[in-house]
N, C-alpha and C positions, 0 to 999 in steps of 0.2 A: 399760263393757265395750269399746267401740270404742277408747278411748284406750289402755287397758292392752294389748290384743291388738295394736294398731298398733305399740306399742313393741316387742313380741316379734317381729313381722314385720320391723321395721327392724333388729333385732339379727341376725336370720338373714341378711338381705341385706347386712349390713355398711354400711348407709346410713341416714341419718335423714331422714324425710319429715315434712311438716307435717300437722297433724290434719285439715285439709280433705280429705286424701286419702281418709279413711274415708267421708266424706259422698258422694263421687263414686263410690266402689266399695263398695256395701253388701254384696256377697257375700263380701268379703275377711274380715269379722269372723267369719263362720261357718268359713271355711277356716282362719284362725289358731287358732280354738278347737279344731278337729279336730286340727290340727298339734300343739298343746300337749298334748292328750291322748295323741297318738302318741308324743311325746317322753317323757312320764312312763311309758308302757308299755315303751318300748325301754330306758329306764334301768334298769328292774327286771331286765333280762336281760343287762346289760352284761358280767358276768363270763363267761357262757357264750359270747358272741360274741367276747370277747377271746381266749378259749382257741382259737377257730377262726381267729384272725388276721384277723378282719373288723371293720369299723367302720361298722355300719349307720346309726348316728345321723348321722355326717358325710355318708354317702351320701344319706340321706333329706333332710337339710338342703340339700345341694347340688341335689338334684332339685327340691325345693320352691322354692328361691330362684332357681334358674337360674344361680348363680354358684359357682365353686369356693371351698371354705373354705380349702384349702391349694393352693398352686401345684403343678401336677403335669404330667407328660408326657402330653398328651392326644392325641398322634399315634397313628394306626393305619395298618396296611398299606393299607387302602382309601383313605386320605387322601393317599397318595403320588402326586402328580400332576406329571408331567414336561412342561415346555413344550418339546416336541420340535421344533416348528416354529421357535421362536426359537433353539434350539441349532443347528439346521441353518443358519439365517441367519448366526449368529456364525461357524460353520465356513467358510461361503462368503466372508464378509467377511475373515476372517483369511487366507484363501488368496490374497487380492489383494496381500498383502505378499510379493511374489515377484520374483526376478530373471529369471524366465523366464515366457513367456506361458501363460495358461490353455489347457488344463486342467492343465498341469504346475505344480508348485510347487518353487521353489528358494529356500531361506532358510538362509544360511550364518552361522555364529557371528560376532557383533559387526559385521556389515555394516549398512548403513542400513536395509534391509528388516527385519532381525532386531530392530533397536532400535525401529522403528515397531510391529512385532508385539508386542514386550514391553510397550510403552506401551498397546496395545489390551487386553492381558490385565490389566494393573494397573488400568485404568479399569473393567473388568468386575468385578474383585474389589472395588473401592471401591463400585460400584453395588450389590453384593450385601451391603454392610455389613461387609466383612472389613477388618481392619487389615493394611496392606501394609508389608512390609520387604524389602530386598534385601541380599545379602552381597557380598563383595569380587569374586566372579567372576560375579555376576548371577543366582544362584539366587534366585527370587522366592517369597515366602511370604505367603499371605493367611489370616489367622486369625479364626475365630469363637470367641470366648472362652466357655468353659463355666462352669457354676456353681461348679466347683472348679478354678480355673485353675492352682493349684499342682501338680496332677497332670500327669504326662507326657501330651501331647496325642496324638490319633489323626490320622495324616497320610494324604494321598492326593495324586495328581498324576502328571505325566509330562512330556513335552518338546514343543516346537513347532518346533525346527529341522528342516530337511528337506534331504536330499541332492539334487544336481542332477536336475531333471526327474522328481521323484517326485510323490506324491499329497498330498491335503489331510486325510487322516484319521489317519495314523500319528502317535502321540503326542498329537495335538491332541484326539482324543476323550477322552483321559485327563486333559486340563487343563480344556477347556471343559465336558466332562461332569462333572468334579469340582465345578466352580463351580455347575453346574445341580443337582447332587446336594445341595449346601448350600441352594440356593434351594428345592428340593423339600422338604427337611426343615423349612425355615423356614415355608413355606406350610402344612405339615401341623400346625404347632403344637409341633413337637419342641423341647425345651430340652436342650442337651448338658450332660452332667456334666463329662466331659473335653473340653477345647477341641478343635475340629476345624480342621485346617490343610491348605490346598491349596498344593502346591509345583510351581512351574515349574522344571524342572531345566535347567541350562545345558548345551548341546551334548551330547546323547545320541549323535548321529551323529559319526563321526570325520572329517568332511569337510575341515575347515580345517587342523587341527594333527595329524591322524592319531591322535587319542586319543578313544576312544569313552567315553561316560558320564563326561565330564570333571567336570561339576558334582557328580554323586552320588559319584564316586570320592573327590573332595575332602571332601565331607560325611562320608564314612565314615572320614576320617582319613588321607588319602593323602599322608603326609609326603614319601615318595620322589617322588611326582608333583609336589608343590608345589615341590620343589627342581629337578626336571627342567624345569619350565615356565620357569624363569629363563633356560634356554638354548634354548628351543623357538621355532622360526620357521615360518612358513607357506611356501607355494610361491613367494610374491613376496618372501621374506626379511624379512617383517614379524614382529617378535617378538610373542610372546603378550601381553606386558604393554603394548606399544604399541597392539595391537589392542583390548585390554580398556579401556585408558584412552580410546581414541577413542569407545568406546561408553558411557563414564561410570563405569567400574568400576576397581577397584584403583588408586585415585587417589593415595594417600599413601605406599604401601609395596609392596615386592615380597614381603612376608611374608604368606602365605595361611593361616596357622594359625588365623586368626579364623573361617575357613569350617568348620573341623572340628567335628563333633558328637560328644559323648560317647555311648558306648553306653547305651541306655536313655533317650535324649532324647525319643523317642516311645514310646508303649506299643504302637503297631501302625502299619503302613504297608500300604495297599491301593492297587493301581494298576489302573485300567480301561484296556483296550487292545484294538484290533482283533486278531484272531488272527494275521494275516499268513500264514495257511495255509488249506487248503480243508476241513478236517475238519468243523467245526461246520456249515458250509453244506451239505456233501454229506450229512450225517446228519440235517439238519433240527433241530438242537439250538440253542436261543437263547443258552445261557450255558455258558461253559467255566470251570471252577474249576481254577486252576493249582496243581499240587502240587510242582513243581520247575522250576528254570530251568537249562538246560544252558549251561555256561560255555565260551567258546571259548578256544583258544590260537592265537596268531598267530605265524607263522614267516616269516622273510625268508631267501631262498636266492639265491646268485649263483654261476654257473659262468663260467669264462673259458677260451677256446680260442685258436687261432691266426687264425681267419678266413681270408679269401682270396677269390679270384674264383670265382664260381659255375660258370664253365665250365672254368677252367684247372686247378683243383685236383681231382685224381682222387679217387674215393670212398674207396679204401683209405688215402689219405694225409690224410684230414680229421680235424680236432679240433673238431667242431661243438658249440658251446655251446648252440645251439638245440635240437638233438636230445637233449642231456642234460636240458634243461628239460622237453621233451616226455615223455621216459621217466620222469622223476620225477613228473610230473603223473599218469601212469597208475599209478605205484606208490602215490601217495596214495590213489587209488580202491581199489586192491587191498588195502591194509592196513586201510582202514576196513571193507571188506566182510568181511575175515578176522576181524574182532572178533566177528562173529556176532550183533551187537545192532542192532536197528532204530534205537536211540537214538544210535548213532555216526555222525557225518557228517564229510565232509572236502571242501574246495573249494579249487581253485587259482583265486583271483579276479583275480590280476594276473600276466601273463606278458609280459615286454618283451624284445625282441631288439635288439642293437646290431651293426651300424649301422642296421638296419631298412630295407635295400634289397633288392629282389627278386633282384638279380644278385650279392649278396654273402653269403658264408657267415657266419652269426652268430659273432662273436668273443666276445660276452658275452651272458648271459641273466640275467634277474632275475625271480624268482617270489615271490609272497606267498600263503601258504597259511593257510586257516582250518580248524581241526578242533575239534569240540566234542562233548560228551557230558554226560549227567547223572552219570555215574560217572567221577570224576576219575582214578582209577587206570587205568581202561581207556583213557581219552583219552591219558594220559601214556605208556602202552605204545605206542599208535599213533604218537605223536611220536617216540619212540625208534626205531621201525621206519623211519619216514621219514628220520631221520638216517642210519641204517645204509645205506639204499638210496641216499641222496645220495652217500655216500662210495664205495659200490660202483660206481655209475654213472660217477662222475668217473674212477675207475681204469680201468674198461672202455673208456671213450670217450677216454681220454688228454686230459682237460681238468682244470682246477684247480677245486676247490670253495673259492672265495675267501671265502664267507660262509655260515654257517648259524646264524641268530640267532633265538632265541625272544623275540619282542617283548613278549608278555604271556601269562600262563598262570594265569588266574583260576580259583578254585575254583567249582564249581556252588553253587546255593543251593536249600534246601528251604523250602517254604512252612510257616508255623507251623500246627500242628494246630488250635489254637483258632480261628485266622482261617479256615482251610479249613472248619471246622464252622460258623462264623458265615456264610460265603458260601453254603454249602449250605443252611443253615436259611433264609436270606433268599430264596433261589431257590424253595424249597418253599413258603414262606408267600406268595410272589407267584404261585404256580402256574406256574412256569417250569421246564421240564426242564433238567437240567444234565449236564455230562460232566466227570469228573476227567481232567485232561490235563497234558502236559508242555509248557513253552515252550521251543522250540528256538532262538528268537530272543533276542538280548541285550536287556536292559531295565535301567532305573535301579533296579528292584526288586532286582536281583542285588546291588547295593552297599548299598541300604538295609537288606538283610537283616543287614548287619554292624552296623547301628545299632539295629535293633528287630526284633521279629517281623514277618514279611512275608507278603503274599498277593497274588494277581493274579486279575482277572476278565477273561475273553476274551469278545468278541462276534464273530459271523460277519462276514466280509467277502467281497465278490463274487469268486468263483473262487479265493479265497485270495490275490488280487493285493495286492502292496505294493511300495513303492519304485518305483512307476511311475504315470503319470497316471491309469490305469484303476482305481486303488485306490478302493474305495467301500464304505460301510456304510449300510444303510437306516435311515430314521427310526425304524422299529419296533424294530430291533435295538439302536440307540443308546438308545432310550427304556427298553428292558428292562435294558440294562447300567447305566444311570443309576439305575434303581429298585433294582437289586440292590446297587449301590454305596452308595446312600443308606441303605438298610436295614441293610447291613453296618456302615457308619459309626455309625449310631445304636446298634446293639447293642454295638459296641466302646466307644463313648463312655460308655455307662452302666455298664461294668464297673469 
């Protein structure tokens, strides 16, 4: 009896043991006998259980043996454990790769500090077991291969470049947090069906070459941008390609078409980011589920007058280009408010006067205007009103409108319904309250929406501060965001 029942036990466990095992474990014979009877009993009811979509025999065998009969996703919400302390440590360490002293962070595209920061991220991806690759402009991809790698992957990520004297959380939470989300899923026992990929996007900020979301624009098939980059230089007259090659990219050719992704390359893209606004913190809500991203249009305007001595030229005889710029600035505000929508915004972010002396009437003025909205038509109406005002002001003040150029006019992006639902479901399962909201800031997700369905997760940041050294996100809020991201990725991976 011992020998025959021992063999049955060995088959259940999927392992073969020697006969001496029964002699040292006398109670096992009785357990195996009871188990065999149970199997015979269950087999007589197999058709009924099958109709209910259940497999109690497999379940019983797994419980008895302590080993799974078939490999399965054994993760659960309760098993999602984020190493938040280590995440904060990584954020702090990454912030040291900066061209300005702490607490500020300055990390400009293709500089030495940018290259060192990229190496830091690639090392972390490797330590997390991700396969790492880079494209011709330095977009970095870390992939956790799924059980069905031929399916389009689920992607997540953000950027790590930083404008001068900014903070250490903008974009960074979405990169290091994405790597931690992968680690969290691995610790939980999750096995992806679709591969999961973390992306570090090149140059989300427009700091060096005046082009925002450079990497994600190219991934979305930016053929016009790829051609324009052949003629693009920075403030020191260094060409884009010389700068890229100094950082180890674009080595063999000026053709960037290899960067382009086909639509559908990913089944979904989800970006974790600090809100960069005060709403979540003020309302005490830990998670923001983004439903749309407002896209900006950028306008460059220049006026030219006669200038002259500030004391010698009388007021009725002046052609003041500076006052024309000031009047247009106020017109921008007026036209945005006239739209009647809280989602319409306009900003004169740059206003420069020439020659820039206190005792000289400005002969030239230069403005750069940002206006954005989630409603593309409404935003474009505002742009046209600004154009009309610029012409009217030039005529009234007897100056020339020498330039009115729309630099970019990108369409807004809507989050995919199924991804919004997955993010909401993840928040609810984690017992985290959430708020549906609009992103009024620019993100790489805006361009990834042209490649795949897209969604974004926001977490609160201190007083809504961003792009300044006081930028801060708490460990608890980052941990919540990583958990929601991890669970969302898991859901999307299994679709």
